C-alpha positions in Angstrom: -23.7 -237.3 10.2 -22.8 -234.4 8.0 -19.3 -235.9 7.6 -20.8 -239.2 6.5 -22.9 -237.4 4.0 -19.7 -235.7 2.6 -18.1 -239.2 2.4 -21.0 -240.3 0.2 -20.5 -237.1 -1.9 -16.9 -238.0 -2.3 -17.8 -241.5 -3.6 -20.3 -240.1 -6.2 -17.7 -237.5 -7.3 -15.1 -240.3 -7.8 -17.6 -242.2 -9.9 -18.2 -239.1 -12.0 -14.4 -238.5 -12.6 -14.2 -242.0 -14.2 -16.2 -240.8 -17.2 -15.7 -238.4 -20.1 -19.5 -238.1 -20.6 -22.3 -238.0 -18.1 -26.1 -238.3 -18.9 -27.9 -236.1 -16.3 -31.6 -236.7 -15.6 -33.2 -234.4 -13.0 -36.6 -233.4 -11.7 -38.4 -230.4 -13.2 -39.1 -228.4 -10.0 -36.9 -225.7 -8.6 -34.8 -228.1 -6.5 -34.3 -230.5 -9.4 -33.4 -227.7 -11.8 -30.9 -226.2 -9.4 -29.4 -229.7 -8.7 -28.8 -230.1 -12.4 -27.4 -226.6 -12.6 -24.9 -227.3 -9.9 -23.8 -230.6 -11.4 -23.6 -229.2 -15.0 -21.4 -226.3 -13.8 -19.1 -228.8 -12.0 -18.9 -231.1 -15.1 -18.0 -228.2 -17.4 -15.3 -227.1 -15.0 -14.0 -230.7 -14.8 -13.8 -231.0 -18.6 -16.6 -233.7 -18.6 -19.2 -233.5 -21.4 -22.8 -233.9 -20.4 -26.4 -234.1 -21.8 -29.0 -232.9 -19.3 -32.8 -233.5 -19.3 -35.4 -232.4 -16.8 -38.4 -234.6 -16.3 -41.7 -234.5 -14.2 -41.2 -238.1 -13.0 -39.1 -241.2 -13.5 -41.0 -244.0 -15.1 -40.8 -246.5 -17.9 -40.7 -243.8 -20.6 -37.1 -243.1 -19.6 -35.9 -246.2 -21.6 -36.7 -244.7 -25.0 -35.0 -241.4 -24.0 -31.9 -243.1 -22.7 -31.7 -245.6 -25.7 -31.4 -242.6 -28.0 -28.9 -240.6 -26.0 -26.5 -243.0 -24.3 -24.0 -245.7 -25.0 -23.2 -248.8 -23.0 -20.8 -247.9 -20.2 -21.9 -244.2 -19.9 -22.6 -242.8 -16.5 -26.3 -242.0 -15.9 -26.6 -239.4 -13.1 -30.1 -238.9 -11.5 -30.7 -235.7 -9.5 -33.7 -235.2 -7.1 -35.0 -238.6 -8.1 -33.9 -242.2 -8.3 -33.6 -243.5 -4.8 -37.1 -244.9 -4.7 -37.1 -246.3 -8.2 -34.8 -249.3 -7.6 -36.7 -251.5 -10.1 -36.2 -249.0 -12.9 -32.6 -248.5 -12.0 -31.9 -252.3 -12.1 -33.7 -252.6 -15.5 -31.5 -249.7 -16.9 -28.4 -251.5 -15.7 -29.5 -254.8 -17.2 -30.9 -253.7 -20.5 -28.8 -250.6 -21.4 -25.6 -251.4 -19.6 -25.3 -248.0 -18.0 -23.5 -247.1 -14.8 -25.6 -245.2 -12.4 -25.1 -242.6 -9.7 -27.9 -240.9 -7.7 -28.1 -237.6 -5.9 -31.4 -237.5 -4.0 -33.0 -236.5 -0.7 -36.3 -238.5 -0.8 -37.0 -241.2 1.7 -37.0 -244.6 0.1 -37.7 -248.3 1.0 -35.4 -251.2 0.5 -31.8 -251.0 -0.8 -30.5 -249.0 -3.7 -29.7 -251.0 -6.8 -26.3 -252.9 -6.5 -23.5 -251.0 -8.1 -25.2 -247.6 -7.8 -23.2 -244.8 -6.2 -25.6 -242.7 -4.1 -25.7 -239.7 -1.9 -29.0 -239.5 0.1 -29.3 -237.9 3.6 -31.6 -240.6 4.8 -28.8 -243.1 4.6 -26.9 -241.3 7.3 -29.8 -240.3 9.6 -30.4 -236.8 8.2 -34.0 -235.7 7.4 -34.1 -234.9 3.7 -37.5 -233.2 3.9 -36.3 -230.4 6.1 -32.5 -230.3 6.5 -31.0 -230.6 3.0 -32.4 -230.5 -0.5 -31.2 -232.4 -3.6 -29.4 -229.3 -4.7 -27.6 -229.2 -1.4 -26.4 -232.8 -1.9 -25.4 -231.9 -5.5 -23.4 -229.0 -4.1 -21.5 -231.4 -1.7 -20.7 -233.5 -4.8 -19.5 -230.4 -6.7 -17.2 -229.5 -3.8 -15.5 -232.8 -4.2 -15.1 -232.3 -8.0 -13.2 -229.0 -7.7 -13.4 -225.3 -6.6 -17.2 -224.8 -6.8 -17.9 -222.7 -3.8 -19.6 -220.1 -5.9 -22.4 -222.6 -6.7 -23.7 -222.4 -3.1 -26.3 -219.9 -4.2 -28.0 -222.5 -6.4 -28.1 -224.9 -3.4 -29.8 -222.3 -1.3 -32.3 -221.7 -4.2 -33.2 -225.4 -4.2 -33.8 -225.5 -0.5 -36.1 -222.4 -0.8 -38.0 -224.1 -3.6 -38.6 -227.2 -1.4 -39.8 -225.0 1.5 -36.9 -226.1 3.7 -35.4 -224.3 6.6 -31.8 -223.3 7.0 -30.9 -225.9 9.5 -28.6 -228.9 9.4 -26.7 -229.2 6.1 -28.6 -226.3 4.7 -27.2 -224.1 7.5 -23.7 -225.3 6.9 -23.9 -224.5 3.2 -25.4 -221.1 3.9 -22.8 -220.1 6.5 -20.0 -221.1 4.1 -21.6 -219.1 1.3 -21.9 -216.0 3.6 -18.3 -216.3 4.7 -17.2 -216.4 1.1 -19.3 -213.5 0.0 -21.4 -215.6 -2.3 -24.7 -214.9 -0.5 -25.8 -212.0 1.7 -28.6 -212.5 4.2 -31.1 -209.7 4.9 -34.1 -209.9 7.1 -37.4 -208.6 5.8 -40.7 -209.4 4.1 -40.3 -212.6 2.0 -41.8 -211.4 -1.3 -40.2 -211.1 -4.7 -38.8 -207.7 -5.4 -40.8 -205.6 -7.8 -43.8 -203.3 -8.0 -45.7 -204.0 -4.8 -49.2 -204.0 -6.3 -48.1 -206.4 -9.1 -46.1 -208.7 -6.8 -49.0 -209.0 -4.2 -51.5 -209.7 -6.9 -49.2 -212.4 -8.3 -48.1 -213.9 -5.0 -48.9 -217.5 -4.4 -46.6 -218.1 -1.5 -47.5 -216.2 0.5 -51.0 -216.0 -0.9 -53.3 -213.1 0.0 -57.0 -213.0 -0.6 -57.8 -209.3 0.0 -61.4 -208.6 -0.6 -61.1 -204.8 -1.2 -58.3 -205.3 -3.7 -54.6 -204.9 -3.5 -54.6 -201.4 -4.8 -57.0 -200.0 -2.1 -55.2 -202.1 0.6 -51.9 -200.4 -0.3 -53.5 -197.0 -0.7 -55.0 -197.2 2.8 -51.5 -198.0 4.1 -49.9 -195.2 2.1 -47.3 -197.6 0.7 -46.3 -198.0 -2.9 -43.2 -198.5 -5.0 -40.8 -201.5 -5.0 -40.3 -203.8 -2.1 -36.5 -203.3 -1.9 -37.0 -199.5 -1.9 -39.2 -199.4 1.1 -37.9 -198.0 4.4 -37.6 -200.7 7.2 -40.5 -199.0 9.0 -42.8 -199.2 5.9 -41.8 -202.8 5.2 -42.7 -203.8 8.7 -46.0 -201.9 8.6 -46.8 -203.8 5.4 -45.8 -207.1 6.9 -48.0 -206.6 9.9 -51.0 -205.6 7.7 -50.5 -208.7 5.5 -50.2 -211.0 8.5 -53.4 -209.7 9.9 -55.1 -210.6 6.7 -54.0 -214.2 6.6 -53.8 -215.3 10.2 -57.4 -216.5 10.5 -56.8 -219.2 7.9 -53.1 -219.7 7.2 -51.0 -222.4 8.9 -48.5 -221.5 11.7 -45.7 -222.2 9.3 -47.0 -219.8 6.6 -47.5 -217.0 9.1 -44.0 -217.5 10.5 -42.6 -217.4 7.0 -44.0 -214.0 6.0 -41.0 -212.3 7.6 -37.5 -213.8 7.8 -34.2 -214.1 6.1 -34.0 -213.2 2.4 -31.0 -214.3 0.4 -29.2 -212.0 -2.0 -27.2 -214.1 -4.6 -24.1 -212.4 -5.9 -23.2 -214.9 -8.7 -26.5 -215.7 -10.3 -28.4 -214.0 -13.1 -30.5 -211.9 -10.7 -29.7 -211.3 -7.0 -33.3 -211.8 -5.7 -33.4 -215.5 -4.6 -37.2 -215.5 -4.3 -37.9 -214.2 -7.8 -35.3 -216.4 -9.4 -36.6 -219.5 -7.6 -40.1 -218.7 -8.8 -38.8 -218.3 -12.4 -37.1 -221.7 -12.3 -40.2 -223.4 -10.8 -42.6 -221.8 -13.3 -40.4 -222.7 -16.3 -40.0 -226.3 -15.1 -43.8 -226.7 -14.6 -44.6 -225.0 -17.9 -42.2 -227.3 -19.8 -39.6 -224.6 -20.4 -36.9 -226.7 -18.8 -34.1 -225.7 -21.2 -34.8 -222.1 -20.3 -34.7 -222.9 -16.6 -31.4 -224.7 -16.8 -29.9 -221.9 -18.9 -30.6 -219.5 -16.0 -28.8 -221.8 -13.6 -25.9 -221.8 -16.0 -25.9 -218.0 -15.7 -27.0 -217.1 -19.2 -29.0 -213.9 -18.8 -30.5 -213.9 -22.3 -33.6 -215.8 -21.2 -34.5 -213.6 -18.3 -37.3 -211.7 -20.1 -38.9 -214.9 -21.3 -38.6 -216.5 -17.9 -40.2 -213.5 -16.3 -43.2 -213.8 -18.6 -43.5 -217.5 -17.8 -43.4 -216.7 -14.1 -46.2 -214.1 -14.4 -48.4 -216.4 -16.5 -47.9 -219.4 -14.2 -48.6 -217.5 -10.9 -51.7 -215.8 -12.4 -53.0 -219.3 -13.2 -52.4 -220.5 -9.7 -54.0 -217.4 -8.2 -57.1 -218.0 -10.4 -57.4 -221.6 -9.1 -56.9 -220.6 -5.5 -59.7 -218.1 -5.8 -62.1 -220.8 -6.6 -61.0 -223.4 -4.0 -63.8 -222.7 -1.5 -66.5 -223.7 -3.9 -64.9 -226.9 -5.2 -63.0 -228.5 -2.3 -64.3 -231.8 -0.9 -63.8 -233.2 2.6 -63.4 -236.5 4.3 -62.8 -237.2 7.9 -59.0 -237.2 7.7 -58.2 -235.2 4.6 -59.5 -232.9 1.8 -59.2 -233.2 -1.9 -59.9 -231.2 -5.0 -60.0 -231.9 -8.7 -57.7 -229.3 -10.4 -58.6 -227.8 -13.8 -55.1 -226.7 -14.8 -52.6 -229.5 -15.6 -49.5 -227.4 -14.9 -50.2 -226.1 -11.4 -51.0 -229.2 -9.3 -48.2 -228.9 -6.8 -48.4 -225.1 -6.5 -52.2 -225.3 -5.9 -51.7 -228.0 -3.2 -49.1 -225.9 -1.5 -51.3 -222.8 -1.5 -54.3 -224.6 -0.1 -52.5 -226.3 2.8 -50.5 -223.2 3.8 -53.1 -220.4 3.4 -56.6 -221.8 3.2 -57.1 -225.2 4.8 -54.1 -226.1 7.0 -55.7 -228.5 9.5 -55.9 -231.7 7.2 -53.8 -233.1 4.4 -54.8 -231.9 0.9 -54.7 -234.1 -2.2 -54.9 -232.2 -5.5 -56.1 -234.5 -8.4 -55.4 -233.6 -12.0 -56.8 -235.9 -14.8 -54.6 -235.8 -17.9 -54.9 -237.7 -21.2 -52.9 -240.8 -20.2 -52.5 -240.5 -16.4 -53.9 -238.8 -13.4 -51.4 -236.7 -11.4 -51.7 -236.4 -7.6 -50.0 -233.8 -5.3 -50.4 -234.2 -1.6 -49.3 -231.6 1.0 -49.3 -231.3 4.8 -47.9 -229.0 7.4 -45.2 -229.6 10.1 -48.0 -229.9 12.6 -49.7 -232.6 10.5 -46.4 -234.5 10.1 -45.6 -234.3 13.8 -48.9 -236.1 14.5 -47.5 -239.2 12.8 -48.9 -238.8 9.2 -46.4 -239.6 6.5 -47.7 -238.5 3.1 -45.0 -240.3 1.2 -46.0 -243.7 2.6 -49.7 -242.9 2.3 -49.2 -241.9 -1.4 -47.1 -244.9 -2.1 -49.6 -247.4 -0.6 -52.7 -245.8 -2.0 -51.3 -245.3 -5.5 -50.0 -248.9 -5.6 -53.5 -250.2 -4.7 -54.9 -248.8 -8.0 -51.9 -249.6 -10.2 -50.0 -246.4 -9.8 -46.9 -245.1 -8.2 -46.2 -242.5 -5.6 -43.7 -241.2 -3.0 -41.8 -238.2 -1.9 -41.5 -236.7 1.6 -43.6 -237.0 4.8 -44.8 -233.4 4.3 -45.1 -233.3 0.5 -45.7 -236.2 -1.9 -46.7 -236.9 -5.5 -48.1 -239.8 -7.5 -49.5 -240.9 -10.8 -52.4 -243.3 -11.1 -54.4 -244.7 -14.1 -57.2 -242.5 -15.5 -60.5 -243.7 -14.1 -59.1 -244.9 -10.8 -59.5 -241.6 -8.9 -62.5 -242.6 -6.7 -60.8 -245.9 -5.8 -57.7 -243.9 -4.9 -59.7 -241.5 -2.7 -61.2 -244.5 -0.9 -57.8 -246.0 -0.3 -56.6 -242.7 1.2 -59.7 -242.5 3.4 -59.0 -246.1 4.7 -55.3 -245.3 5.4 -56.0 -242.0 7.2 
């Protein structure tokens, strides 16, 4: 199956080589940003000019953007989106005369638009929700465009951002990166490196609600300093103490993820994969997409600003998580909550399902001026019971005039403002 996926990567790379200019459109989360980073590196090295834009979703607004930045015959390359938007792709081909290629890992219905070159793991029987991210697929394309082995660290970042495990294609990419000295794997507590008190107070994945306060918690353990400076014994003592605090409410996945492999990146702007992934995700969600992409292109000048964006974003998520118990609502088959912060919908959903209420799917609803955003999250146990949040989101959103999709374990949607209660009833009926 992996060889068939590499064949698809070869076809996409061949389509790219036919053009002197590529218009890149990618998703604005960590996986989408790293996907664009991988491709933009590969384009520069191939002598191909590009114009890249990171977006929260692919909808009709794309037409004005493309009309101003493309010419007939240009190649439009979608990353981490596109497979499930066949109608939009066909309209782009018809009205703008653009050639299209897609690098995606989301499950989709029907056939990809005719004439579109695509790499998508679901086409070859590989589960895109768990075994390979969009950045991993982008890396396979980059490999076919030239010597781009050093970009494997970005592919690993994208997989981490999408909460994937190092299995399947991800494992193959990681093993190759380790053999070539691009990534080093070290087992330990999976927190961003930095002052322990600050990082624990900021942490949203893992999320710790420690009643006596982080400072007293660490004082009682007799542990302080930076994570990477701790002795192995102190690190494991800290990990055990943290697990004891979350195990009553957190999902099995979240508990298992507290300790594991950490990835040290030898070619990126900082070696800490967890902190860099968090910077990228925060910058994307806070509409600092150019800053995020510049980090993937290894420009260190934005690190201070990106660090500030990360801190602000994670503080906002922590604040929302602290008030969840008072505001969450429950139906027989799911829970939902109306979020107050427009930028943290997905992060809030992830924190709730992994650390607070893991037994039922969670839908986080965020009313904006023109649309209402929805983020849905489950756990591996929920998905194994037969629930597919991508399908549920697609069907429920379409019933109220919206759109939705994603993965079985994590999905997103957009619905008209005012249709929230009807959407909730549709979810209730489906589940």
